N, CA, C and O atoms as a GROMACS GRO file, in nm:
protein
  568
    1UNK      N    1   1.966   4.085  10.286
    1UNK     CA    2   2.049   4.064  10.115
    1UNK      C    3   2.024   3.922   9.997
    1UNK      O    4   2.065   3.905   9.883
    2UNK      N    5   1.946   3.843  10.080
    2UNK     CA    6   1.902   3.759   9.978
    2UNK      C    7   1.766   3.834   9.948
    2UNK      O    8   1.758   3.849   9.826
    3UNK      N    9   1.671   3.879  10.003
    3UNK     CA   10   1.571   3.934   9.950
    3UNK      C   11   1.650   4.019   9.809
    3UNK      O   12   1.621   3.989   9.693
    4UNK      N   13   1.743   4.117   9.841
    4UNK     CA   14   1.772   4.188   9.718
    4UNK      C   15   1.821   4.078   9.604
    4UNK      O   16   1.821   4.124   9.490
    5UNK      N   17   1.846   3.993   9.610
    5UNK     CA   18   1.898   3.885   9.494
    5UNK      C   19   1.775   3.810   9.466
    5UNK      O   20   1.807   3.750   9.364
    6UNK      N   21   1.675   3.782   9.488
    6UNK     CA   22   1.553   3.733   9.486
    6UNK      C   23   1.458   3.837   9.405
    6UNK      O   24   1.396   3.774   9.320
    7UNK      N   25   1.428   3.972   9.404
    7UNK     CA   26   1.423   4.034   9.383
    7UNK      C   27   1.456   4.083   9.206
    7UNK      O   28   1.388   4.112   9.107
    8UNK      N   29   1.579   4.072   9.236
    8UNK     CA   30   1.662   4.105   9.073
    8UNK      C   31   1.656   3.950   9.050
    8UNK      O   32   1.653   3.984   8.932
    9UNK      N   33   1.653   3.824   9.047
    9UNK     CA   34   1.568   3.747   8.979
    9UNK      C   35   1.467   3.716   8.900
    9UNK      O   36   1.445   3.643   8.804
   10UNK      N   37   1.392   3.816   8.990
   10UNK     CA   38   1.225   3.826   8.951
   10UNK      C   39   1.205   3.914   8.867
   10UNK      O   40   1.108   3.899   8.792
   11UNK      N   41   1.295   4.040   8.853
   11UNK     CA   42   1.298   4.158   8.739
   11UNK      C   43   1.350   4.076   8.623
   11UNK      O   44   1.305   4.127   8.521
   12UNK      N   45   1.414   3.985   8.599
   12UNK     CA   46   1.490   3.964   8.479
   12UNK      C   47   1.413   3.862   8.414
   12UNK      O   48   1.367   3.766   8.474
   13UNK      N   49   1.392   3.890   8.242
   13UNK     CA   50   1.286   3.802   8.166
   13UNK      C   51   1.363   3.666   8.222
   13UNK      O   52   1.473   3.652   8.275
   14UNK      N   53   1.259   3.570   8.186
   14UNK     CA   54   1.285   3.434   8.173
   14UNK      C   55   1.300   3.377   8.013
   14UNK      O   56   1.213   3.398   7.929
   15UNK      N   57   1.432   3.297   7.984
   15UNK     CA   58   1.435   3.306   7.856
   15UNK      C   59   1.302   3.252   7.782
   15UNK      O   60   1.198   3.203   7.826
   16UNK      N   61   1.363   3.292   7.601
   16UNK     CA   62   1.252   3.252   7.541
   16UNK      C   63   1.147   3.384   7.538
   16UNK      O   64   1.070   3.400   7.444
   17UNK      N   65   1.154   3.488   7.665
   17UNK     CA   66   1.102   3.574   7.656
   17UNK      C   67   1.146   3.702   7.567
   17UNK      O   68   1.263   3.726   7.539
   18UNK      N   69   1.036   3.782   7.525
   18UNK     CA   70   1.159   3.897   7.466
   18UNK      C   71   1.176   4.013   7.623
   18UNK      O   72   1.118   4.009   7.732
   19UNK      N   73   1.259   4.089   7.580
   19UNK     CA   74   1.318   4.197   7.654
   19UNK      C   75   1.212   4.267   7.715
   19UNK      O   76   1.103   4.231   7.669
   20UNK      N   77   1.204   4.358   7.806
   20UNK     CA   78   1.064   4.449   7.882
   20UNK      C   79   1.124   4.567   7.792
   20UNK      O   80   1.238   4.608   7.772
   21UNK      N   81   0.980   4.610   7.741
   21UNK     CA   82   1.002   4.716   7.667
   21UNK      C   83   0.973   4.676   7.536
   21UNK      O   84   0.896   4.749   7.474
   22UNK      N   85   1.039   4.532   7.456
   22UNK     CA   86   0.998   4.513   7.319
   22UNK      C   87   0.891   4.427   7.289
   22UNK      O   88   0.919   4.310   7.314
   23UNK      N   89   0.744   4.451   7.229
   23UNK     CA   90   0.691   4.273   7.246
   23UNK      C   91   0.686   4.283   7.083
   23UNK      O   92   0.752   4.348   7.003
   24UNK      N   93   0.591   4.199   7.071
   24UNK     CA   94   0.551   4.194   6.928
   24UNK      C   95   0.550   4.268   6.815
   24UNK      O   96   0.615   4.253   6.712
   25UNK      N   97   0.427   4.393   6.861
   25UNK     CA   98   0.400   4.525   6.786
   25UNK      C   99   0.497   4.549   6.752
   25UNK      O  100   0.523   4.516   6.637
   26UNK      N  101   0.627   4.632   6.849
   26UNK     CA  102   0.793   4.659   6.827
   26UNK      C  103   0.837   4.606   6.739
   26UNK      O  104   0.863   4.685   6.649
   27UNK      N  105   0.866   4.481   6.709
   27UNK     CA  106   0.961   4.373   6.655
   27UNK      C  107   0.857   4.388   6.496
   27UNK      O  108   0.921   4.442   6.406
   28UNK      N  109   0.774   4.366   6.472
   28UNK     CA  110   0.700   4.372   6.330
   28UNK      C  111   0.673   4.531   6.307
   28UNK      O  112   0.600   4.569   6.216
   29UNK      N  113   0.715   4.588   6.364
   29UNK     CA  114   0.700   4.763   6.300
   29UNK      C  115   0.872   4.753   6.268
   29UNK      O  116   0.908   4.809   6.164
   30UNK      N  117   0.962   4.697   6.338
   30UNK     CA  118   1.096   4.650   6.290
   30UNK      C  119   1.125   4.642   6.142
   30UNK      O  120   1.177   4.710   6.054
   31UNK      N  121   1.060   4.513   6.161
   31UNK     CA  122   1.088   4.402   6.020
   31UNK      C  123   1.002   4.532   5.916
   31UNK      O  124   1.065   4.602   5.837
   32UNK      N  125   0.906   4.539   5.930
   32UNK     CA  126   0.857   4.602   5.837
   32UNK      C  127   0.959   4.792   5.778
   32UNK      O  128   1.011   4.835   5.675
   33UNK      N  129   0.945   4.825   5.869
   33UNK     CA  130   1.077   4.913   5.844
   33UNK      C  131   1.217   4.828   5.706
   33UNK      O  132   1.215   4.845   5.584
   34UNK      N  133   1.321   4.744   5.786
   34UNK     CA  134   1.387   4.709   5.748
   34UNK      C  135   1.366   4.644   5.591
   34UNK      O  136   1.454   4.603   5.516
   35UNK      N  137   1.211   4.650   5.568
   35UNK     CA  138   1.195   4.556   5.418
   35UNK      C  139   1.197   4.692   5.329
   35UNK      O  140   1.239   4.696   5.213
   36UNK      N  141   1.150   4.797   5.398
   36UNK     CA  142   1.084   4.874   5.321
   36UNK      C  143   1.221   4.962   5.252
   36UNK      O  144   1.219   5.009   5.139
   37UNK      N  145   1.343   4.972   5.353
   37UNK     CA  146   1.440   5.033   5.362
   37UNK      C  147   1.534   4.946   5.229
   37UNK      O  148   1.616   4.989   5.148
   38UNK      N  149   1.478   4.805   5.252
   38UNK     CA  150   1.561   4.708   5.133
   38UNK      C  151   1.448   4.733   5.002
   38UNK      O  152   1.508   4.717   4.896
   39UNK      N  153   1.370   4.752   4.990
   39UNK     CA  154   1.258   4.773   4.834
   39UNK      C  155   1.344   4.935   4.823
   39UNK      O  156   1.437   4.907   4.747
   40UNK      N  157   1.357   5.058   4.853
   40UNK     CA  158   1.384   5.197   4.820
   40UNK      C  159   1.531   5.190   4.808
   40UNK      O  160   1.580   5.281   4.741
   41UNK      N  161   1.628   5.090   4.866
   41UNK     CA  162   1.822   5.065   4.837
   41UNK      C  163   1.827   4.990   4.695
   41UNK      O  164   1.906   5.018   4.605
   42UNK      N  165   1.703   4.864   4.693
   42UNK     CA  166   1.808   4.741   4.598
   42UNK      C  167   1.662   4.771   4.525
   42UNK      O  168   1.666   4.858   4.439
   43UNK      N  169   1.566   4.722   4.544
   43UNK     CA  170   1.482   4.629   4.452
   43UNK      C  171   1.421   4.800   4.345
   43UNK      O  172   1.422   4.800   4.222
   44UNK      N  173   1.394   4.875   4.394
   44UNK     CA  174   1.334   4.977   4.288
   44UNK      C  175   1.428   5.028   4.188
   44UNK      O  176   1.400   5.030   4.068
   45UNK      N  177   1.549   5.074   4.243
   45UNK     CA  178   1.663   5.114   4.129
   45UNK      C  179   1.648   5.016   4.041
   45UNK      O  180   1.594   5.038   3.932
   46UNK      N  181   1.695   4.891   4.077
   46UNK     CA  182   1.662   4.752   3.981
   46UNK      C  183   1.547   4.767   3.875
   46UNK      O  184   1.554   4.723   3.761
   47UNK      N  185   1.478   4.811   3.909
   47UNK     CA  186   1.322   4.819   3.853
   47UNK      C  187   1.356   4.928   3.737
   47UNK      O  188   1.370   4.883   3.624
   48UNK      N  189   1.369   5.052   3.756
   48UNK     CA  190   1.409   5.135   3.722
   48UNK      C  191   1.499   5.131   3.603
   48UNK      O  192   1.462   5.164   3.490
   49UNK      N  193   1.600   5.095   3.629
   49UNK     CA  194   1.729   5.020   3.521
   49UNK      C  195   1.702   4.928   3.427
   49UNK      O  196   1.782   4.912   3.334
   50UNK      N  197   1.586   4.856   3.436
   50UNK     CA  198   1.592   4.790   3.384
   50UNK      C  199   1.464   4.809   3.296
   50UNK      O  200   1.443   4.729   3.206
   51UNK      N  201   1.357   4.936   3.325
   51UNK     CA  202   1.305   4.972   3.257
   51UNK      C  203   1.359   5.067   3.135
   51UNK      O  204   1.298   5.056   3.029
   52UNK      N  205   1.450   5.144   3.141
   52UNK     CA  206   1.564   5.214   3.082
   52UNK      C  207   1.624   5.112   2.985
   52UNK      O  208   1.592   5.120   2.866
   53UNK      N  209   1.711   5.016   3.028
   53UNK     CA  210   1.720   4.966   2.874
   53UNK      C  211   1.628   4.881   2.824
   53UNK      O  212   1.663   4.849   2.711
   54UNK      N  213   1.510   4.822   2.861
   54UNK     CA  214   1.441   4.768   2.798
   54UNK      C  215   1.391   4.884   2.642
   54UNK      O  216   1.376   4.843   2.527
   55UNK      N  217   1.377   5.014   2.685
   55UNK     CA  218   1.331   5.100   2.631
   55UNK      C  219   1.386   5.157   2.570
   55UNK      O  220   1.350   5.228   2.476
   56UNK      N  221   1.560   5.123   2.642
   56UNK     CA  222   1.683   5.176   2.473
   56UNK      C  223   1.668   5.139   2.379
   56UNK      O  224   1.655   5.200   2.272
   57UNK      N  225   1.669   4.904   2.428
   57UNK     CA  226   1.656   4.834   2.312
   57UNK      C  227   1.583   4.824   2.252
   57UNK      O  228   1.595   4.759   2.148
   58UNK      N  229   1.438   4.898   2.298
   58UNK     CA  230   1.305   4.908   2.172
   58UNK      C  231   1.296   4.998   2.058
   58UNK      O  232   1.247   4.984   1.945
   59UNK      N  233   1.364   5.107   2.122
   59UNK     CA  234   1.411   5.170   2.006
   59UNK      C  235   1.533   5.217   1.909
   59UNK      O  236   1.567   5.320   1.850
   60UNK      N  237   1.582   5.077   1.924
   60UNK     CA  238   1.688   5.085   1.850
   60UNK      C  239   1.658   5.091   1.715
   60UNK      O  240   1.566   5.017   1.681
   61UNK      N  241   1.737   5.196   1.582
   61UNK     CA  242   1.671   5.102   1.469
   61UNK      C  243   1.845   5.117   1.360
   61UNK      O  244   1.966   5.127   1.377
   62UNK      N  245   1.753   5.109   1.260
   62UNK     CA  246   1.919   5.046   1.159
   62UNK      C  247   1.922   5.173   1.159
   62UNK      O  248   1.837   5.262   1.172
   63UNK      N  249   2.158   5.164   1.120
   63UNK     CA  250   2.216   5.230   1.130
   63UNK      C  251   2.270   5.321   1.265
   63UNK      O  252   2.372   5.389   1.255
   64UNK      N  253   2.191   5.315   1.392
   64UNK     CA  254   2.230   5.361   1.508
   64UNK      C  255   2.384   5.269   1.536
   64UNK      O  256   2.412   5.157   1.491
   65UNK      N  257   2.467   5.358   1.624
   65UNK     CA  258   2.570   5.292   1.673
   65UNK      C  259   2.574   5.278   1.823
   65UNK      O  260   2.524   5.354   1.905
   66UNK      N  261   2.637   5.176   1.844
   66UNK     CA  262   2.597   5.080   1.984
   66UNK      C  263   2.715   4.999   1.999
   66UNK      O  264   2.773   4.945   1.906
   67UNK      N  265   2.753   4.991   2.135
   67UNK     CA  266   2.826   4.958   2.218
   67UNK      C  267   2.814   4.847   2.295
   67UNK      O  268   2.740   4.852   2.393
   68UNK      N  269   2.877   4.742   2.268
   68UNK     CA  270   2.870   4.610   2.334
   68UNK      C  271   2.899   4.574   2.456
   68UNK      O  272   3.009   4.606   2.502
   69UNK      N  273   2.801   4.493   2.541
   69UNK     CA  274   2.866   4.475   2.676
   69UNK      C  275   3.055   4.449   2.663
   69UNK      O  276   3.156   4.489   2.722
   70UNK      N  277   3.033   4.391   2.592
   70UNK     CA  278   3.232   4.367   2.557
   70UNK      C  279   3.307   4.447   2.532
   70UNK      O  280   3.426   4.417   2.516
   71UNK      N  281   3.263   4.574   2.520
   71UNK     CA  282   3.306   4.719   2.492
   71UNK      C  283   3.366   4.720   2.312
   71UNK      O  284   3.465   4.778   2.268
   72UNK      N  285   3.276   4.642   2.246
   72UNK     CA  286   3.326   4.644   2.064
   72UNK      C  287   3.188   4.769   2.022
   72UNK      O  288   3.073   4.749   2.060
   73UNK      N  289   3.209   4.832   1.980
   73UNK     CA  290   3.163   4.940   1.886
   73UNK      C  291   3.137   4.904   1.738
   73UNK      O  292   3.216   4.879   1.648
   74UNK      N  293   3.009   4.908   1.742
   74UNK     CA  294   2.985   4.883   1.613
   74UNK      C  295   2.829   4.949   1.538
   74UNK      O  296   2.766   5.034   1.600
   75UNK      N  297   2.789   4.907   1.424
   75UNK     CA  298   2.672   5.006   1.374
   75UNK      C  299   2.579   4.896   1.335
   75UNK      O  300   2.616   4.796   1.275
   76UNK      N  301   2.443   4.923   1.377
   76UNK     CA  302   2.329   4.817   1.340
   76UNK      C  303   2.274   4.774   1.220
   76UNK      O  304   2.233   4.872   1.158
   77UNK      N  305   2.256   4.673   1.162
   77UNK     CA  306   2.233   4.656   0.960
   77UNK      C  307   2.123   4.622   0.995
   77UNK      O  308   2.033   4.668   0.925
   78UNK      N  309   2.088   4.550   1.088
   78UNK     CA  310   1.948   4.455   1.115
   78UNK      C  311   1.928   4.400   1.229
   78UNK      O  312   2.005   4.339   1.304
   79UNK      N  313   1.745   4.444   1.242
   79UNK     CA  314   1.724   4.387   1.363
   79UNK      C  315   1.582   4.285   1.330
   79UNK      O  316   1.504   4.292   1.236
   80UNK      N  317   1.584   4.188   1.450
   80UNK     CA  318   1.503   4.100   1.478
   80UNK      C  319   1.439   4.068   1.606
   80UNK      O  320   1.476   4.110   1.716
   81UNK      N  321   1.348   3.997   1.585
   81UNK     CA  322   1.309   3.992   1.766
   81UNK      C  323   1.359   4.040   1.830
   81UNK      O  324   1.360   4.158   1.864
   82UNK      N  325   1.454   3.884   1.882
   82UNK     CA  326   1.549   3.868   2.012
   82UNK      C  327   1.699   3.880   1.935
   82UNK      O  328   1.783   3.831   2.010
   83UNK      N  329   1.760   3.929   1.807
   83UNK     CA  330   1.825   3.900   1.774
   83UNK      C  331   1.868   4.095   1.677
   83UNK      O  332   1.789   4.180   1.635
   84UNK      N  333   2.013   4.092   1.678
   84UNK     CA  334   2.070   4.210   1.560
   84UNK      C  335   2.180   4.166   1.498
   84UNK      O  336   2.237   4.061   1.528
   85UNK      N  337   2.212   4.233   1.423
   85UNK     CA  338   2.341   4.156   1.331
   85UNK      C  339   2.413   4.343   1.333
   85UNK      O  340   2.363   4.451   1.301
   86UNK      N  341   2.525   4.311   1.377
   86UNK     CA  342   2.592   4.480   1.364
   86UNK      C  343   2.714   4.459   1.312
   86UNK      O  344   2.750   4.342   1.299
   87UNK      N  345   2.786   4.549   1.280
   87UNK     CA  346   2.900   4.514   1.147
   87UNK      C  347   3.003   4.617   1.251
   87UNK      O  348   2.958   4.716   1.310
   88UNK      N  349   3.100   4.586   1.256
   88UNK     CA  350   3.240   4.603   1.351
   88UNK      C  351   3.315   4.647   1.290
   88UNK      O  352   3.348   4.557   1.213
   89UNK      N  353   3.405   4.782   1.257
   89UNK     CA  354   3.472   4.884   1.229
   89UNK      C  355   3.480   4.875   1.068
   89UNK      O  356   3.394   4.814   1.004
   90UNK      N  357   3.595   4.943   1.005
   90UNK     CA  358   3.558   4.974   0.859
   90UNK      C  359   3.536   4.817   0.773
   90UNK      O  360   3.478   4.809   0.664
   91UNK      N  361   3.582   4.727   0.830
   91UNK     CA  362   3.592   4.590   0.759
   91UNK      C  363   3.385   4.538   0.721
   91UNK      O  364   3.301   4.485   0.794
   92UNK      N  365   3.380   4.583   0.588
   92UNK     CA  366   3.222   4.522   0.569
   92UNK      C  367   3.217   4.372   0.591
   92UNK      O  368   3.108   4.317   0.598
   93UNK      N  369   3.315   4.313   0.601
   93UNK     CA  370   3.286   4.184   0.590
   93UNK      C  371   3.278   4.131   0.745
   93UNK      O  372   3.258   4.011   0.764
   94UNK      N  373   3.292   4.214   0.849
   94UNK     CA  374   3.252   4.181   1.011
   94UNK      C  375   3.143   4.196   0.999
   94UNK      O  376   3.106   4.313   0.991
   95UNK      N  377   3.068   4.117   0.993
   95UNK     CA  378   2.906   4.163   1.054
   95UNK      C  379   2.846   4.012   1.145
   95UNK      O  380   2.839   3.895   1.108
   96UNK      N  381   2.807   4.089   1.291
   96UNK     CA  382   2.850   3.900   1.338
   96UNK      C  383   2.661   3.960   1.462
   96UNK      O  384   2.635   4.055   1.535
   97UNK      N  385   2.573   3.815   1.408
   97UNK     CA  386   2.430   3.848   1.479
   97UNK      C  387   2.498   3.810   1.613
   97UNK      O  388   2.587   3.726   1.634
   98UNK      N  389   2.420   3.909   1.716
   98UNK     CA  390   2.425   3.917   1.831
   98UNK      C  391   2.251   3.912   1.863
   98UNK      O  392   2.154   3.915   1.788
   99UNK      N  393   2.265   3.902   2.032
   99UNK     CA  394   2.128   3.904   2.139
   99UNK      C  395   2.130   4.030   2.197
   99UNK      O  396   2.232   4.070   2.254
  100UNK      N  397   2.016   4.106   2.188
  100UNK     CA  398   1.967   4.236   2.190
  100UNK      C  399   2.022   4.261   2.364
  100UNK      O  400   2.039   4.372   2.414
  101UNK      N  401   2.030   4.208   2.392
  101UNK     CA  402   2.064   4.200   2.546
  101UNK      C  403   2.217   4.191   2.591
  101UNK      O  404   2.246   4.189   2.711
  102UNK      N  405   2.324   4.186   2.478
  102UNK     CA  406   2.480   4.185   2.476
  102UNK      C  407   2.462   4.368   2.381
  102UNK      O  408   2.513   4.378   2.270
  103UNK      N  409   2.404   4.464   2.430
  103UNK     CA  410   2.418   4.612   2.355
  103UNK      C  411   2.430   4.691   2.509
  103UNK      O  412   2.331   4.676   2.580
  104UNK      N  413   2.495   4.738   2.541
  104UNK     CA  414   2.478   4.804   2.664
  104UNK      C  415   2.444   4.982   2.605
  104UNK      O  416   2.396   5.053   2.693
  105UNK      N  417   2.452   5.008   2.555
  105UNK     CA  418   2.424   5.161   2.504
  105UNK      C  419   2.433   5.155   2.321
  105UNK      O  420   2.508   5.104   2.238
  106UNK      N  421   2.316   5.237   2.322
  106UNK     CA  422   2.278   5.287   2.176
  106UNK      C  423   2.286   5.439   2.140
  106UNK      O  424   2.212   5.500   2.218
  107UNK      N  425   2.355   5.536   2.040
  107UNK     CA  426   2.389   5.583   1.960
  107UNK      C  427   2.290   5.622   1.886
  107UNK      O  428   2.326   5.575   1.778
  108UNK      N  429   2.146   5.698   1.856
  108UNK     CA  430   2.089   5.720   1.732
  108UNK      C  431   2.184   5.807   1.603
  108UNK      O  432   2.263   5.897   1.634
  109UNK      N  433   2.171   5.783   1.518
  109UNK     CA  434   2.296   5.812   1.429
  109UNK      C  435   2.217   5.954   1.372
  109UNK      O  436   2.272   6.042   1.305
  110UNK      N  437   2.082   5.952   1.414
  110UNK     CA  438   2.078   6.132   1.431
  110UNK      C  439   2.147   6.211   1.512
  110UNK      O  440   2.187   6.324   1.484
  111UNK      N  441   2.161   6.160   1.602
  111UNK     CA  442   2.274   6.221   1.722
  111UNK      C  443   2.363   6.252   1.702
  111UNK      O  444   2.384   6.371   1.725
  112UNK      N  445   2.490   6.160   1.640
  112UNK     CA  446   2.597   6.140   1.627
  112UNK      C  447   2.629   6.259   1.461
  112UNK      O  448   2.741   6.299   1.428
  113UNK      N  449   2.525   6.284   1.402
  113UNK     CA  450   2.537   6.402   1.354
  113UNK      C  451   2.456   6.488   1.283
  113UNK      O  452   2.427   6.518   1.167
  114UNK      N  453   2.418   6.529   1.451
  114UNK     CA  454   2.329   6.654   1.441
  114UNK      C  455   2.380   6.812   1.445
  114UNK      O  456   2.308   6.913   1.441
  115UNK      N  457   2.523   6.804   1.454
  115UNK     CA  458   2.556   6.944   1.428
  115UNK      C  459   2.566   6.990   1.267
  115UNK      O  460   2.604   6.903   1.189
  116UNK      N  461   2.535   7.118   1.214
  116UNK     CA  462   2.529   7.167   1.114
  116UNK      C  463   2.662   7.209   1.062
  116UNK      O  464   2.677   7.244   0.945
  117UNK      N  465   2.754   7.206   1.147
  117UNK     CA  466   2.860   7.302   1.173
  117UNK      C  467   2.996   7.169   1.113
  117UNK      O  468   3.011   7.081   1.198
  118UNK      N  469   3.067   7.156   1.012
  118UNK     CA  470   3.177   7.118   0.998
  118UNK      C  471   3.255   7.068   1.142
  118UNK      O  472   3.242   7.153   1.230
  119UNK      N  473   3.303   6.996   1.167
  119UNK     CA  474   3.442   6.961   1.264
  119UNK      C  475   3.537   6.999   1.219
  119UNK      O  476   3.551   6.946   1.109
  120UNK      N  477   3.637   7.080   1.246
  120UNK     CA  478   3.787   7.098   1.229
  120UNK      C  479   3.882   7.089   1.321
  120UNK      O  480   3.890   7.140   1.433
  121UNK      N  481   3.965   7.008   1.254
  121UNK     CA  482   4.043   6.942   1.369
  121UNK      C  483   4.158   7.009   1.346
  121UNK      O  484   4.214   7.029   1.239
  122UNK      N  485   4.208   7.066   1.528
  122UNK     CA  486   4.358   7.105   1.470
  122UNK      C  487   4.424   7.029   1.513
  122UNK      O  488   4.392   6.949   1.601
  123UNK      N  489   4.548   7.038   1.451
  123UNK     CA  490   4.688   6.958   1.510
  123UNK      C  491   4.752   7.041   1.573
  123UNK      O  492   4.750   7.163   1.557
  124UNK      N  493   4.811   6.980   1.647
  124UNK     CA  494   4.881   7.088   1.757
  124UNK      C  495   5.073   7.040   1.720
  124UNK      O  496   5.094   6.921   1.696
  125UNK      N  497   5.203   7.144   1.717
  125UNK     CA  498   5.286   7.120   1.651
  125UNK      C  499   5.325   7.011   1.737
  125UNK      O  500   5.281   6.993   1.850
  126UNK      N  501   5.436   6.917   1.661
  126UNK     CA  502   5.477   6.795   1.765
  126UNK      C  503   5.632   6.853   1.751
  126UNK      O  504   5.680   6.932   1.670
  127UNK      N  505   5.704   6.767   1.886
  127UNK     CA  506   5.827   6.825   1.939
  127UNK      C  507   5.895   6.691   1.812
  127UNK      O  508   5.998   6.719   1.752
  128UNK      N  509   5.832   6.568   1.787
  128UNK     CA  510   5.931   6.475   1.733
  128UNK      C  511   5.819   6.543   1.581
  128UNK      O  512   5.827   6.427   1.539
  129UNK      N  513   5.788   6.568   1.543
  129UNK     CA  514   5.720   6.613   1.402
  129UNK      C  515   5.652   6.501   1.330
  129UNK      O  516   5.659   6.475   1.210
  130UNK      N  517   5.572   6.426   1.443
  130UNK     CA  518   5.505   6.353   1.412
  130UNK      C  519   5.356   6.395   1.371
  130UNK      O  520   5.273   6.318   1.323
  131UNK      N  521   5.338   6.526   1.398
  131UNK     CA  522   5.197   6.597   1.382
  131UNK      C  523   5.199   6.684   1.281
  131UNK      O  524   5.109   6.767   1.270
  132UNK      N  525   5.299   6.677   1.196
  132UNK     CA  526   5.332   6.805   1.094
  132UNK      C  527   5.252   6.719   0.916
  132UNK      O  528   5.216   6.604   0.894
  133UNK      N  529   5.255   6.833   0.836
  133UNK     CA  530   5.188   6.747   0.738
  133UNK      C  531   5.318   6.736   0.620
  133UNK      O  532   5.417   6.808   0.629
  134UNK      N  533   5.305   6.654   0.532
  134UNK     CA  534   5.398   6.650   0.429
  134UNK      C  535   5.499   6.763   0.378
  134UNK      O  536   5.620   6.782   0.362
  135UNK      N  537   5.338   6.843   0.358
  135UNK     CA  538   5.364   6.963   0.250
  135UNK      C  539   5.498   7.045   0.354
  135UNK      O  540   5.613   7.053   0.309
  136UNK      N  541   5.468   7.089   0.466
  136UNK     CA  542   5.539   7.141   0.550
  136UNK      C  543   5.660   7.105   0.562
  136UNK      O  544   5.746   7.186   0.598
  137UNK      N  545   5.690   6.970   0.534
  137UNK     CA  546   5.815   6.940   0.595
  137UNK      C  547   5.952   6.903   0.460
  137UNK      O  548   6.070   6.869   0.464
  138UNK      N  549   5.861   6.932   0.364
  138UNK     CA  550   5.954   6.960   0.219
  138UNK      C  551   6.001   7.074   0.149
  138UNK      O  552   6.037   7.010   0.050
  139UNK      N  553   6.025   7.174   0.125
  139UNK     CA  554   6.092   7.309   0.134
  139UNK      C  555   6.018   7.238  -0.020
  139UNK      O  556   5.999   7.118  -0.037
  140UNK      N  557   5.978   7.364  -0.137
  140UNK     CA  558   5.932   7.397  -0.282
  140UNK      C  559   6.120   7.417  -0.280
  140UNK      O  560   6.188   7.466  -0.190
  141UNK      N  561   6.176   7.346  -0.444
  141UNK     CA  562   6.277   7.382  -0.494
  141UNK      C  563   6.188   7.442  -0.612
  141UNK      O  564   6.090   7.391  -0.666
  142UNK      N  565   6.241   7.548  -0.633
  142UNK     CA  566   6.221   7.677  -0.774
  142UNK      C  567   6.353   7.699  -0.802
  142UNK      O  568   6.385   7.779  -0.890
   0.00000   0.00000   0.00000
């Protein structure tokens, strides 16, 4: 009986040693695999996104419509190396200089008006007469 405990104690690894079947080579392979997974899941997509944003900011031109990181829509009036001047809304006096990095999305001016057909808006009839034209509301007196 005592011999059975002695053989079990000899078979168990001592403290500080790797378990049986887990050598240094296997541990290095697992570390390399984990670094590879981290690269393909985190670093590579971030680099691709950074390249896309850089290309978008370099292709900006005067007259392009932009959306800022704050959610404001505007039109580019002037471009310098790091800054742009953007006009917001219909008010011609609302011109704000901002960093290029504050622009989240760019829509080219040619893309916005690329269709040659005019856009016809159809108004739906409303229950509360909000969508009716004034001409239709007033009958002619003759």
